[in-house]
C-alpha positions as CSV (number, residue, x, y, z in Angstrom):
1,M,140.3,90.6,144.3
2,Y,141.1,93.0,141.4
3,R,143.1,95.1,143.6
4,Y,144.9,92.2,145.4
5,F,146.4,90.3,142.4
6,K,147.1,94.5,140.8
7,S,149.0,95.2,144.4
8,H,151.3,92.2,144.1
9,H,151.9,92.5,140.2
10,K,150.6,89.7,139.0
11,P,148.7,89.8,135.7
12,H,146.3,87.3,136.6
13,G,145.2,85.6,139.9
14,G,142.7,82.6,141.1
15,F,139.9,82.0,144.1
16,Y,137.1,79.7,144.9
17,L,133.6,80.4,144.5
18,L,132.4,78.5,147.1
19,F,134.4,75.2,146.0
20,M,134.6,76.3,142.4
21,P,138.6,77.2,141.3
22,T,138.0,80.6,139.7
23,Y,140.6,82.3,137.3
24,M,140.6,86.2,137.0
25,P,142.8,88.0,134.2
26,V,144.0,91.3,135.3
27,D,146.8,92.2,132.2
28,P,143.8,93.7,129.6
29,E,146.3,91.8,126.9
30,L,145.6,88.4,129.0
31,V,141.5,89.6,129.0
32,K,141.9,90.3,125.4
33,Y,143.4,86.5,125.0
34,V,139.8,84.8,126.6
35,M,137.3,87.3,125.0
36,Q,138.6,87.5,121.4
37,N,142.0,85.8,120.5
38,D,141.4,82.4,122.1
39,F,137.7,82.7,122.4
40,N,137.2,79.0,121.5
41,H,138.6,78.2,124.3
42,F,136.1,80.4,126.5
43,V,133.3,80.1,124.1
44,D,130.5,79.2,126.9
45,R,129.5,81.4,129.8
46,G,129.1,78.8,132.4
47,L,125.4,80.2,133.1
48,Y,122.8,78.1,134.4
49,Y,119.5,77.3,131.5
50,N,117.2,74.8,131.0
51,E,115.0,74.6,128.2
52,E,112.4,72.6,129.5
53,T,111.8,73.0,133.0
54,D,112.9,76.7,133.0
55,P,112.0,78.0,129.1
56,L,112.9,82.0,129.6
57,S,116.1,81.1,131.2
58,A,117.4,79.6,128.0
59,H,118.3,82.9,125.7
60,L,121.1,84.2,123.5
61,F,122.7,85.4,127.3
62,S,123.1,81.7,128.9
63,L,122.9,79.5,125.8
64,D,126.5,77.9,124.8
65,G,128.3,75.9,122.5
66,A,126.4,75.2,119.0
67,K,123.0,76.3,120.1
68,W,124.2,79.8,120.9
69,R,126.3,80.2,117.6
70,N,123.4,79.1,115.8
71,L,120.6,81.8,117.6
72,R,123.5,84.5,117.7
73,V,123.8,84.2,113.7
74,K,119.9,84.3,113.0
75,M,119.4,87.2,115.7
76,T,122.4,89.7,114.7
77,P,120.5,91.2,111.3
78,T,117.7,92.4,114.2
79,F,120.0,94.8,115.6
80,T,121.4,96.7,112.6
81,S,121.6,100.4,111.9
82,G,118.8,100.0,109.4
83,K,117.0,98.2,112.1
84,M,117.7,100.8,114.4
85,K,116.1,103.7,112.6
86,M,112.8,102.0,111.9
87,M,112.3,101.9,115.6
88,F,113.6,105.2,116.5
89,D,110.0,106.8,116.2
90,T,108.6,104.3,118.6
91,L,111.2,105.7,121.3
92,V,110.3,109.3,120.8
93,K,106.9,109.1,121.3
94,C,107.8,107.2,124.9
95,G,109.5,110.6,125.3
96,D,106.9,112.7,124.7
97,Q,105.1,110.3,127.8
98,L,108.0,110.8,129.8
99,L,107.9,114.6,129.5
100,T,104.3,114.6,130.2
101,E,105.1,113.0,133.5
102,M,108.0,115.1,134.3
103,N,106.3,118.7,134.2
104,K,103.7,117.2,136.9
105,T,106.7,117.8,139.2
106,V,108.9,120.3,137.8
107,G,110.4,122.9,140.3
108,N,108.1,121.9,143.0
109,T,109.9,118.5,144.6
110,S,112.9,116.2,144.1
111,I,112.3,112.8,142.4
112,D,113.6,109.6,142.4
113,I,115.2,109.4,138.6
114,K,115.9,105.6,138.4
115,D,112.1,104.6,139.5
116,M,110.9,107.5,136.4
117,L,113.6,105.9,133.9
118,A,112.8,102.4,134.8
119,R,108.7,103.6,134.0
120,F,110.4,104.9,130.4
121,T,112.3,102.5,129.5
122,T,109.7,99.8,130.3
123,D,107.3,101.6,127.8
124,I,109.9,101.5,125.2
125,I,110.6,97.7,125.7
126,G,106.9,97.0,126.1
127,T,106.2,99.1,122.4
128,V,109.1,97.7,120.9
129,A,109.1,94.4,121.5
130,F,105.5,93.5,121.9
131,G,103.7,96.3,120.5
132,I,102.1,96.8,123.8
133,D,101.6,100.4,125.1
134,C,102.8,99.5,128.7
135,N,101.8,102.8,130.3
136,S,104.3,102.5,133.1
137,L,105.0,106.4,133.1
138,K,101.2,107.1,133.5
139,N,100.5,104.3,135.6
140,P,103.6,103.1,137.5
141,D,101.5,99.8,139.0
142,N,100.5,98.5,136.1
143,E,101.2,94.8,135.1
144,F,104.5,95.4,133.4
145,N,106.2,97.3,135.9
146,R,105.5,94.8,138.8
147,Y,106.6,92.1,136.7
148,M,109.5,93.1,135.7
149,K,110.5,94.4,139.5
150,L,109.8,90.8,140.7
151,F,112.4,89.8,138.8
152,F,114.9,91.9,140.9
153,L,113.4,92.0,144.0
154,D,115.2,88.6,145.9
155,G,113.8,87.0,149.0
156,F,116.2,84.7,151.0
157,W,115.1,81.6,149.0
158,D,115.4,83.6,146.0
159,N,119.0,84.3,146.7
160,I,119.8,81.0,147.7
161,I,118.6,79.2,144.4
162,G,120.3,82.1,142.4
163,F,123.7,81.1,143.9
164,I,123.3,77.5,143.1
165,T,122.4,78.4,139.9
166,F,125.5,80.7,139.5
167,V,127.7,78.6,141.1
168,T,126.6,75.1,140.1
169,P,124.6,75.4,137.6
170,G,124.5,71.5,136.7
171,I,123.5,70.9,140.0
172,A,120.9,73.5,139.7
173,K,119.8,71.6,136.1
174,K,119.6,67.8,137.7
175,L,117.7,69.8,140.8
176,G,115.3,71.3,138.6
177,L,115.5,74.7,140.0
178,K,114.2,77.7,138.1
179,A,116.0,81.4,137.7
180,V,112.6,82.6,136.0
181,K,110.1,83.5,139.0
182,P,107.2,80.8,138.2
183,P,104.8,84.1,138.3
184,L,106.9,86.1,136.0
185,S,107.4,82.9,133.5
186,K,103.7,82.4,133.0
187,F,102.9,86.4,132.9
188,F,105.7,86.3,130.2
189,M,104.7,83.3,128.5
190,R,101.2,84.2,128.3
191,V,102.0,88.0,126.8
192,V,104.0,86.6,124.1
193,K,101.5,84.3,123.0
194,D,98.9,86.1,123.0
195,T,100.7,88.6,120.9
196,V,102.2,86.2,118.6
197,D,98.8,84.6,118.3
198,Y,96.9,88.1,117.1
199,R,99.9,89.2,114.8
200,E,99.8,85.6,112.8
201,K,95.9,85.7,112.7
202,N,96.1,89.0,111.0
203,N,98.9,89.3,109.7
204,I,100.3,92.4,111.0
205,H,103.0,94.0,110.0
206,R,104.8,96.5,112.7
207,K,108.4,98.0,112.7
208,D,109.5,96.5,116.2
209,F,111.8,93.6,117.4
210,M,108.7,91.5,117.7
211,H,108.0,91.8,113.9
212,F,111.7,90.1,113.3
213,L,111.2,87.7,116.2
214,L,108.2,85.9,114.1
215,Q,110.1,86.1,111.2
216,L,112.6,83.7,112.6
217,K,109.6,81.8,114.3
218,N,108.0,81.5,110.6
219,R,110.4,82.0,108.4
220,G,113.9,81.1,109.8
221,K,115.3,84.2,108.6
222,L,114.8,88.1,108.0
223,D,113.0,89.4,104.6
224,E,112.9,92.9,103.7
225,D,109.2,91.9,102.5
226,G,107.8,92.6,105.9
227,G,105.4,89.2,105.5
228,I,105.9,87.2,108.9
229,L,104.0,83.9,108.0
230,K,105.2,80.9,106.4
231,E,106.3,80.0,102.5
232,I,106.2,76.7,100.9
233,G,109.6,75.0,101.5
234,D,110.8,76.6,104.5
235,D,113.8,75.1,106.3
236,K,112.0,74.2,109.7
237,E,115.1,73.2,111.1
238,S,116.2,76.6,111.5
239,N,113.3,78.4,112.9
240,L,112.4,78.9,116.3
241,S,110.1,77.8,118.4
242,I,107.7,79.6,120.5
243,N,109.8,79.5,123.6
244,E,112.9,80.2,122.1
245,L,111.1,83.2,120.7
246,A,109.5,84.0,124.1
247,A,113.1,83.5,125.7
248,Q,114.6,86.0,123.5
249,A,111.9,88.4,124.1
250,F,112.4,88.4,127.5
251,V,116.2,89.0,127.9
252,F,115.5,91.7,125.3
253,F,113.2,92.8,128.1
254,L,115.1,92.9,131.1
255,A,118.4,94.1,129.2
256,G,116.9,97.0,127.8
257,Y,114.5,98.0,130.9
258,E,117.7,97.8,133.6
259,T,120.8,98.9,132.0
260,S,120.0,101.6,130.1
261,S,117.7,103.1,133.2
262,T,120.7,102.4,135.3
263,T,123.2,104.2,133.0
264,M,121.2,107.2,132.4
265,T,120.4,107.4,136.1
266,F,124.7,107.5,137.0
267,C,124.8,109.6,134.2
268,L,122.5,112.1,135.3
269,F,123.9,112.0,138.6
270,E,126.9,112.8,137.4
271,L,125.6,115.7,135.5
272,A,123.6,117.2,138.3
273,S,127.2,117.0,140.4
274,N,129.4,118.8,137.6
275,P,127.1,121.5,136.4
276,E,129.7,122.7,133.8
277,I,129.7,119.0,132.0
278,Q,126.0,119.5,131.8
279,E,125.6,122.9,130.4
280,K,128.2,121.8,127.3
281,L,126.1,118.3,126.8
282,R,123.1,120.7,126.6
283,Q,124.5,123.3,124.5
284,E,125.4,120.1,122.0
285,V,121.8,118.9,122.4
286,F,120.7,122.7,121.6
287,E,123.1,122.8,118.4
288,V,122.3,119.1,116.7
289,L,118.7,120.0,117.0
290,K,118.7,123.1,115.6
291,R,120.9,121.9,112.2
292,H,117.7,119.0,111.9
293,D,114.9,121.5,112.1
294,N,114.5,120.9,116.0
295,K,113.8,117.4,115.5
296,L,115.3,114.4,117.4
297,T,115.9,112.3,114.2
298,Y,118.5,108.8,114.2
299,D,120.5,111.2,112.2
300,A,121.0,113.8,115.0
301,T,121.7,111.5,118.0
302,M,124.6,110.1,115.9
303,E,126.1,113.4,115.6
304,M,126.3,114.1,119.5
305,H,129.6,113.1,120.1
306,Y,130.1,114.6,123.3
307,M,127.0,113.2,124.5
308,E,128.7,109.8,123.3
309,K,131.8,110.9,125.4
310,V,129.6,111.4,129.1
311,I,127.8,107.8,128.4
312,N,131.2,106.5,127.9
313,E,132.4,107.9,131.0
314,T,129.2,106.9,133.2
315,L,129.7,103.6,131.6
316,R,133.3,103.1,132.8
317,K,132.7,104.6,135.9
318,Y,129.3,103.0,136.4
319,P,129.1,99.7,134.2
320,P,125.7,98.0,134.7
321,V,127.4,94.5,134.9
322,P,130.4,95.0,137.2
323,G,132.1,91.7,136.1
324,L,131.7,89.1,133.2
325,N,131.8,85.4,133.5
326,R,133.2,82.9,130.7
327,I,134.1,79.0,131.3
328,C,137.3,77.1,129.6
329,T,135.8,75.0,127.2
330,K,139.0,73.0,126.8
331,D,142.0,72.6,128.9
332,Y,144.2,76.1,127.8
333,K,147.9,77.1,128.7
334,V,147.7,81.3,129.5
335,P,150.4,82.8,127.1
336,G,153.3,83.9,128.4
337,S,153.2,81.3,131.5
338,N,153.7,77.8,132.3
339,I,149.9,77.8,134.0
340,M,147.3,75.7,132.5
341,I,143.7,76.3,133.0
342,K,141.4,72.9,133.2
343,K,138.3,72.3,131.5
344,D,135.3,73.3,133.1
345,T,137.2,76.1,135.2
346,K,135.0,79.3,135.8
347,V,136.7,83.0,134.3
348,W,135.9,85.8,135.6
349,I,137.0,89.3,134.2
350,P,136.8,92.2,136.7
351,V,135.0,94.9,134.4
352,L,135.2,97.2,137.7
353,G,138.6,96.8,138.1
354,L,140.0,97.7,134.8
355,Q,137.6,100.6,134.1
356,R,138.7,102.1,138.0
357,D,142.0,101.1,138.0
358,P,144.5,104.4,138.6
359,E,146.8,102.6,135.7
360,F,144.2,103.2,132.7
361,Y,142.1,106.2,134.1
362,P,144.1,108.5,136.7
363,D,142.0,109.9,139.4
364,P,139.4,107.1,138.8
365,E,137.0,108.7,140.9
366,K,136.8,111.9,138.7
367,F,134.2,112.0,136.1
368,D,135.7,113.4,132.9
369,P,134.3,112.9,129.5
370,E,137.6,113.7,127.6
371,R,138.6,110.5,128.9
372,F,137.1,109.3,125.5
373,S,138.2,111.7,123.2
374,E,140.0,109.9,120.3
375,E,143.4,110.9,121.3
376,N,143.2,109.3,125.2
377,K,141.0,106.5,124.0
378,N,144.0,105.6,121.1
379,E,146.6,105.7,124.0
380,R,144.6,103.0,126.4
381,H,144.5,99.1,125.5
382,P,141.3,99.1,124.5
383,Y,140.4,96.0,126.6
384,T,140.4,98.6,130.0
385,F,137.0,99.5,129.1
386,I,134.5,96.3,128.1
387,P,131.4,97.8,129.3
388,F,129.0,95.7,126.9
389,G,131.7,92.7,127.0
390,E,133.6,92.4,123.8
391,G,134.7,89.3,121.3
392,P,131.8,87.3,119.4
393,R,129.8,87.3,123.2
394,V,129.7,91.3,122.5
395,C,126.2,92.7,123.7
396,I,124.2,91.9,120.4
397,G,122.0,95.3,121.9
398,L,124.5,97.4,122.2
399,R,123.1,100.0,119.2
400,F,120.2,99.8,120.7
401,G,120.9,100.3,124.1
402,M,122.8,103.6,123.2
403,M,120.5,105.0,121.2
404,Q,117.5,104.4,123.8
405,T,120.1,106.3,126.3
406,K,120.9,109.3,123.7
407,V,116.9,109.7,123.3
408,G,116.4,109.6,127.2
409,L,119.0,112.0,128.0
410,S,118.6,114.6,125.1
411,I,115.0,114.7,125.8
412,L,115.7,115.4,129.5
413,L,118.3,117.8,129.2
414,K,116.5,119.8,126.4
415,N,113.8,120.6,128.7
416,Y,115.5,120.6,132.1
417,K,118.7,121.5,134.5
418,F,119.4,118.8,137.4
419,S,121.0,119.0,140.4
420,V,121.4,116.8,143.2
421,S,119.0,116.3,146.3
422,S,119.8,116.2,150.0
423,K,117.6,113.1,150.0
424,T,120.2,111.4,147.9
425,T,123.4,110.0,150.3
426,V,126.8,111.5,148.9
427,P,129.3,109.4,147.8
428,L,126.6,107.1,146.5
429,Q,126.5,103.8,148.7
430,L,126.5,100.9,146.2
431,D,124.0,98.0,146.8
432,P,126.6,95.3,147.4
433,R,123.3,92.5,147.1
434,S,122.4,93.7,143.5
435,F,123.9,91.7,140.2
436,I,122.9,95.6,138.2
437,M,125.1,98.2,139.8
438,S,122.5,100.4,141.8
439,T,122.9,102.6,145.0
440,E,121.5,101.7,148.5
441,G,118.8,104.4,149.0
442,G,118.3,105.5,145.2
443,I,119.4,109.0,143.6
444,W,116.8,112.0,144.5
445,L,117.5,115.1,141.9
446,N,116.2,118.3,141.6
447,Y,115.1,120.1,138.5
448,T,114.0,123.3,137.0
449,E,113.0,124.3,133.3
450,V,115.7,125.4,131.2
């Protein structure tokens, strides 16, 4: 659709999703109006959620209006750079286990790198979000891994339900449909309640995301003293309920598990396909670690500027979420035109279209990290690169996702050289049925010790 409108030299266009009219801005300036300048007309994503029958669906990504605003304000302090530093050591420990597993088959066989990285991110999120050692690197068939895969595996009826909840969330709500499969919901609620009960009974203080959520549940705010239990005079209105807490933990798990492992997978594929870029990045990792006594620290990852370019170029070519949706919350006149978008019209923001547009990125299929040099970035419209969204609804976990990706890549590139296995279909075939960008047949890489 993006290419069609673009080839007709239109700044925007429209199409029908079933019987729902959908507006698509193509000009990055119009994208900026929707996501930033006139955000008050496009506050909501128009996604399904149902606090009563499907509590895990009522998370920050789906909520709308005042509910979203209030929760966003409460949650924002959990993702400051100070909080990221607190969680950093946990990520590095999971990286040690990743090395142990990778070393078992180094030089002998090709591996499905997405499977390995998904287990790595499951272990990170399990530890950081719940303080639970998932051990999915050691044991790929553990409970957490099984249930998280269940979310992304869709049968015929799951697809029908997914389509109805996406296109007509209001009807889905009336029908009592559930976006989160009941077995997954039951498992997740049990894990959250057990974790909450244990920590509250023992007043346990850990440097993780669950600790911040517990403070929001019991105090309604984050406090630096580290305690989690109630204090007299707290404002109960602002406290998170157990269901709200579970929903936020759930979306943090989903977002951190899938998007970071996807990004690292595509990044390693491109590095394996471009050995000179891989070697340049490896040298940066060595040089930065040398300045930090050969220790991977938060500050060290912040100094890896070429790595940031490589990750950004990966996110440009393979945005984990290829399109973003909004809904028009009040009638809106499109700037520079006489077109009126009616209230409740869906809006589709074409992330993949913008980021593979040769007007903004010449030779878009080429993997070129230098597109993200300061000079090149300044020449482009900022809204031609929006893998995390933008404006007030920009991804709240952006910093955490980048940190997790940098840690994974630093550990792998410091220890191994990667090349593309003959088991990988090149050029990559994208899976049209997947909501998150992924390939058919997986990405298989060979690797040897550096």
